[in-house]
C-alpha positions in Angstrom: 169.3 123.4 167.2 165.9 123.8 165.4 167.5 126.3 163.0 170.5 124.1 162.5 168.6 120.9 161.6 165.0 121.5 160.6 164.4 117.7 160.1 166.6 116.4 163.0 165.7 115.1 166.5 165.3 117.9 169.1 166.6 115.6 171.9 169.6 113.7 170.5 170.3 115.8 167.5 171.7 112.7 165.8 168.8 110.9 164.3 166.3 112.2 161.7 163.0 113.3 163.0 160.4 110.4 162.7 157.7 111.7 165.0 156.5 114.7 166.9 155.2 115.0 170.5 152.0 117.0 170.2 152.2 117.8 174.0 155.8 119.1 174.1 156.0 120.2 170.5 159.4 118.3 170.1 160.6 116.5 167.0 161.7 113.0 167.9 163.7 110.3 166.2 162.5 106.7 166.4 164.7 105.9 169.4 163.6 109.0 171.3 160.0 108.3 170.4 160.2 105.0 172.2 162.1 106.6 175.1 159.6 109.4 175.3 156.8 106.9 175.8 158.7 104.9 178.5 159.5 107.9 180.7 156.9 108.3 183.5 156.5 112.1 183.0 156.0 111.8 179.2 154.3 108.4 179.0 150.9 110.1 178.6 152.2 112.4 175.8 150.6 112.0 172.4 153.3 111.2 169.8 152.4 111.1 166.1 154.3 109.9 163.1 155.5 112.7 160.8 154.4 110.6 157.8 150.8 110.6 159.0 150.7 114.4 159.5 149.2 116.5 156.7 152.1 118.9 156.6 155.4 117.6 157.9 157.1 121.0 157.8 154.3 122.6 159.7 154.2 119.8 162.2 157.8 120.4 163.2 157.2 124.1 164.0 156.5 125.2 167.6 153.1 126.5 168.6 153.1 130.3 169.0 151.0 132.4 171.3 148.1 134.1 169.5 148.5 137.2 171.9 152.3 137.2 171.6 153.2 135.8 168.1 157.0 135.8 168.9 156.6 133.5 171.9 156.1 129.8 172.1 153.3 128.2 174.2 155.4 126.4 176.7 153.5 127.0 179.9 150.0 126.0 181.1 147.6 128.2 183.3 145.7 125.9 185.7 143.1 128.5 186.5 142.3 129.4 182.9 142.9 125.8 181.8 144.9 126.9 178.7 148.5 127.0 177.3 150.2 130.3 177.7 153.6 131.9 176.9 156.1 133.7 179.2 154.7 137.1 178.4 151.2 135.9 179.3 152.4 134.7 182.7 153.9 138.2 183.3 150.8 139.8 182.1 147.2 138.9 182.7 148.1 135.5 184.1 150.4 137.0 186.7 148.5 135.7 189.8 147.4 132.5 188.2 149.0 129.1 189.1 151.1 128.2 186.0 153.6 125.4 185.2 155.5 124.0 182.3 153.4 122.0 179.9 155.7 119.0 180.3 155.0 118.9 184.0 151.2 118.9 183.9 150.6 117.0 180.7 150.6 113.6 182.5 147.7 114.7 184.7 145.6 116.3 182.0 146.5 113.5 179.6 145.3 110.9 182.1 142.0 112.7 182.4 141.7 113.0 178.7 142.6 109.3 178.3 139.9 108.3 180.8 137.4 110.4 178.9 138.6 108.9 175.7 138.2 105.4 177.2 134.6 106.1 178.3 133.9 107.7 174.9 135.4 104.6 173.2 133.1 102.4 175.3 130.1 104.6 174.4 131.2 104.4 170.8 131.3 100.6 171.0 127.9 100.6 172.6 126.5 102.8 169.9 128.0 100.5 167.3 126.4 97.5 169.0 123.0 99.2 169.2 123.3 100.3 165.5 124.1 96.7 164.6 121.1 95.5 166.7 118.9 98.1 164.9 120.1 96.8 161.5 119.5 93.2 162.6 116.0 94.2 163.9 115.3 95.9 160.6 116.1 92.7 158.8 114.0 90.7 161.3 111.1 93.0 160.7 111.3 92.6 157.0 111.5 88.9 157.3 108.6 88.8 159.7 106.5 91.1 157.5 107.1 88.8 154.6 106.1 85.7 156.6 103.0 87.5 157.9 102.2 88.6 154.3 102.4 84.9 153.3 100.1 84.0 156.1 97.6 86.7 155.1 97.6 85.5 151.5 97.1 81.9 152.6 94.3 83.0 154.9 92.7 85.1 152.2 92.9 82.2 149.7 91.3 79.9 152.1 88.6 82.4 153.0 87.8 83.0 149.4 87.7 79.3 148.8 85.4 78.9 151.8 83.1 81.7 150.6 83.0 80.2 147.1 82.1 76.8 148.4 79.5 78.3 150.7 78.1 80.2 147.7 77.9 77.0 145.7 76.2 75.2 148.6 73.6 78.0 148.9 72.9 78.0 145.2 72.5 74.2 145.3 70.2 74.5 148.3 68.2 77.2 146.4 68.0 75.0 143.3 66.8 72.0 145.4 64.2 74.2 147.1 63.0 75.5 143.7 62.7 72.0 142.2 60.8 70.8 145.3 58.3 73.6 145.1 58.0 73.2 141.3 57.4 69.4 141.7 54.7 70.0 144.2 53.1 72.6 141.9 53.3 70.2 139.0 51.7 67.5 141.0 48.9 69.8 142.1 48.5 71.0 138.6 48.2 67.5 137.2 45.6 66.6 139.8 43.6 69.7 139.1 43.8 69.2 135.4 42.6 65.6 135.8 39.7 66.8 138.0 38.9 69.5 135.6 38.9 67.1 132.7 36.6 64.7 134.6 34.3 67.6 135.5 34.2 68.9 132.0 33.5 65.4 130.6 30.8 64.8 133.1 29.2 68.2 132.5 29.3 67.9 128.7 27.9 64.4 128.8 25.1 65.6 131.1 24.3 68.6 128.9 24.2 66.5 125.8 22.0 64.0 127.6 19.6 66.6 128.6 19.5 68.3 125.2 19.6 65.3 122.9 18.5 62.3 124.9 14.9 61.0 125.0 12.9 60.9 128.2 13.6 57.2 128.6 17.3 57.7 127.9 17.5 60.5 130.5 15.7 58.4 133.1 17.8 55.3 132.3 21.1 57.3 132.6 20.0 59.6 135.5 21.3 57.4 138.2 24.8 56.9 136.8 25.2 60.5 135.7 24.0 61.8 139.1 26.3 59.5 140.9 29.3 60.6 138.8 28.6 64.3 139.2 28.0 63.9 142.9 31.3 62.1 143.3 33.2 64.7 141.3 31.6 67.6 143.3 32.5 65.9 146.6 36.2 65.6 145.7 38.2 68.0 147.8 40.9 70.2 146.4 42.9 73.1 147.5 41.8 76.5 146.3 45.3 77.9 146.7 48.7 76.8 145.3 50.1 74.0 147.5 53.3 76.1 148.0 54.2 79.7 148.1 57.2 81.8 146.8 58.5 82.6 150.3 62.2 82.2 149.7 64.5 84.7 151.5 68.2 85.1 151.8 69.6 86.4 155.2 73.2 87.6 154.7 73.7 88.0 158.5 72.5 84.6 159.5 75.2 82.3 160.9 75.8 79.4 158.7 78.4 77.4 160.6 81.8 76.6 159.2 83.1 75.9 155.8 86.7 74.7 155.2 87.5 75.7 158.8 86.1 79.3 158.4 83.0 80.7 159.9 80.6 81.8 157.2 77.4 83.8 157.1 74.3 83.8 154.9 71.4 81.3 154.8 68.3 80.7 152.7 65.2 81.1 154.7 62.1 79.3 153.4 60.3 79.6 156.7 58.2 82.7 157.1 56.4 83.5 160.4 52.6 83.1 160.3 51.0 85.2 163.1 47.9 83.0 163.1 50.1 80.0 164.0 52.1 81.8 166.8 51.1 80.9 170.4 51.4 82.4 173.9 52.6 80.4 176.9 53.2 81.0 180.6 51.7 80.6 184.0 51.3 84.4 184.5 49.7 84.8 181.1 46.4 86.1 182.5 47.3 87.2 186.0 49.9 89.3 187.7 50.7 91.2 190.9 51.0 94.9 191.4 54.7 96.0 191.3 55.9 92.5 190.7 57.8 91.3 187.7 55.7 89.0 185.5 55.9 87.7 182.0 55.0 85.1 179.3 56.6 83.6 176.2 55.7 84.0 172.5 56.4 81.0 170.3 56.6 81.8 166.6 55.7 79.2 163.9 55.5 79.2 160.2 52.5 78.5 157.9 53.0 74.8 158.4 52.9 75.1 162.2 56.6 74.3 162.6 58.8 76.3 164.9 60.7 79.1 163.3 64.0 78.1 165.0 65.4 81.7 164.5 64.6 85.2 165.7 64.5 88.6 164.1 60.8 88.9 163.6 59.0 92.2 164.3 57.2 91.6 167.7 55.1 94.4 169.2 53.4 94.1 172.6 51.0 96.7 174.3 49.5 96.4 177.8 46.8 99.0 178.5 44.6 99.5 181.5 40.9 99.0 180.6 39.6 101.6 183.0 42.5 104.1 182.9 43.4 104.8 179.3 46.3 106.9 180.3 47.7 104.0 182.4 49.9 101.6 180.4 52.6 99.2 181.1 55.8 99.3 179.1 56.8 95.7 178.4 60.3 94.4 177.5 60.6 92.0 174.6 63.7 89.7 174.6 64.5 87.9 171.4 66.0 84.5 172.3 67.1 83.8 168.7 65.4 80.5 168.5 61.9 81.6 167.5 60.8 82.4 171.1 60.4 85.8 172.7 60.2 86.5 176.4 57.8 89.4 177.3 58.3 90.8 180.8 56.5 93.6 182.6 55.8 95.1 186.0 52.4 96.8 186.4 52.1 99.7 188.8 48.3 99.8 189.1 45.9 96.9 189.9 42.9 96.2 187.7 42.1 94.8 184.2 44.5 95.2 181.3 44.1 94.6 177.6 47.2 92.8 176.2 47.9 92.8 172.4 50.7 90.7 170.9 51.4 91.3 167.2 53.9 89.9 164.8 54.4 91.8 161.6 51.4 93.9 162.5 49.0 91.0 162.9 47.6 89.5 166.1 48.9 86.1 167.2 46.7 83.3 168.6 44.9 84.4 171.7 45.5 88.1 171.2 44.2 90.4 172.5 43.5 88.9 175.9 42.6 90.2 179.4 45.2 90.4 182.1 44.1 90.7 185.8 46.5 92.5 188.0 45.9 91.9 191.6 46.9 94.3 194.4 50.3 93.8 195.9 50.8 90.9 198.3 49.2 91.7 201.7 51.5 90.8 204.6 50.0 89.5 207.8 49.7 92.1 210.6 49.3 89.5 213.4 51.3 86.6 214.7 51.3 82.9 213.6 50.6 81.1 216.9 48.8 78.2 218.5 46.5 80.5 220.6 46.4 83.9 222.1 46.8 82.5 225.6 50.2 81.2 224.7 51.4 84.0 222.5 50.3 86.8 224.9 51.5 85.2 228.1 48.0 84.6 229.4 46.6 88.1 228.9 42.8 88.2 228.9 42.5 91.2 226.5 44.4 89.6 223.6 42.1 88.8 220.6 42.4 86.5 217.6 40.6 86.5 214.3 40.0 82.7 214.4 36.8 83.2 216.5 37.9 80.8 219.2 36.9 81.5 222.9 38.1 80.7 226.3 36.2 80.6 229.6 37.1 82.9 232.5 36.8 86.2 230.7 39.5 85.7 228.1 38.7 87.5 224.8 41.0 85.3 222.7 41.4 81.7 221.8 43.0 78.8 223.6 43.9 75.4 222.1 41.4 72.7 223.0 38.6 75.3 223.5 35.6 76.1 221.4 36.2 77.6 218.0 40.0 76.9 218.0 41.2 75.7 214.5 43.2 72.9 216.1 46.5 74.1 214.6 48.7 77.1 214.3 47.0 80.1 212.6 47.4 83.8 212.0 45.9 86.1 214.7 45.0 88.8 212.1 42.9 86.8 209.7 42.7 83.2 211.0 44.4 81.5 208.1 46.2 78.3 209.0 48.9 78.5 206.2 51.9 80.4 207.3 53.0 81.6 203.8 49.5 82.7 202.8 48.3 86.2 202.0 46.4 88.1 204.6 42.7 88.2 203.9 41.7 91.1 206.0 42.0 94.7 204.9 43.7 97.5 206.8 42.9 96.9 210.5 40.8 99.4 212.4 42.2 101.3 215.4 40.5 98.9 218.0 41.6 95.7 216.3 45.0 97.2 215.6 45.6 97.9 219.2 44.6 94.4 220.3 46.5 92.7 217.6 49.6 94.9 218.2 49.5 93.8 221.8 49.6 90.2 220.6 52.3 90.9 218.1 54.5 92.8 220.5 54.3 90.0 223.1 
């Protein structure tokens, strides 16, 4: 029939071929195409329109076996999973399970259809992800533009704040300059007036002494002397009333300007070591191996507190008798013009302490520091008497010097020498938190005191 009607339907032989079953290789008319899809065995077959094929004449031709070109591929080898011809089944596929392609296509078509469906879902997912990526790209660009606008706005505000801070600093500098110049002008006017008065008085006196008669000199002597004495007694400063100490600190915090924190301040205060003072209860005394310290308060030439830190403070603590024995202090800048100096001496004795600011000694420097030996703990017991603390033992002793009758070597309350209150058995002190006054105990006293302590 294929030779009789190359373009006819292979099933009904009446209609013209409108499609081709890619599974069976048959040409089908439109009616047979619909019937082919309805039948259960061929419902999974892939049918294509001949108009959509690239080569209609080629699409109508049967598929031939590559190993046997004269035979069509009408069978399918399940073991090798490939189409075969009759000669292949008789040859190398002899023992393999084979069946006609039309009988197995529904099973393999279903598997392929399921794989196609999952692939289609994956394709849809990929398209969704790609769409999300494109959307995110647009969002990133939009967000970057918004952030760029924020940066520009911030930068403009920052630049404006810096410019305003600059103008404020320049205004402050100008006011400070005018203030200093006014003070210098006032001092200059006062000195010029004093100089003029002095010169007038001196010239008048010289002229009187050179040209005046004796009577004129004697008559004018009192007034001239009084005037010169008055001019000589007038006090005036031998130095300019102000100095040129104007500094700019770029790292100094200057608060906020237009909502931005700015830095940079004009410093017209300069530390004066001669005005700096030392403070603290432990300024001149300390304990061995105990942390001690004092405070340095920095002031300017007018005696006012600096109110800021950053000055060069140097502290040395050296033993007066042992030159190789020195204490390394720690200087903490509080940032408000005060400095905390802490140290822990390892050796008792006298120390020389030097505190310098900008290489110059401050008030009270150098000074002597007395380091006492470490706190001596009591070796005895804090009791009312040895009779009570020892349980009535006669050999128990006490450093208070109290006595008891009946051969007791210690003290008893109410007897001679008893302090009348609780006291330490090792040194007799009546204050419980006091330092022991006695040195290292001897063997004899140690034994007696240990007996008291143990009991």
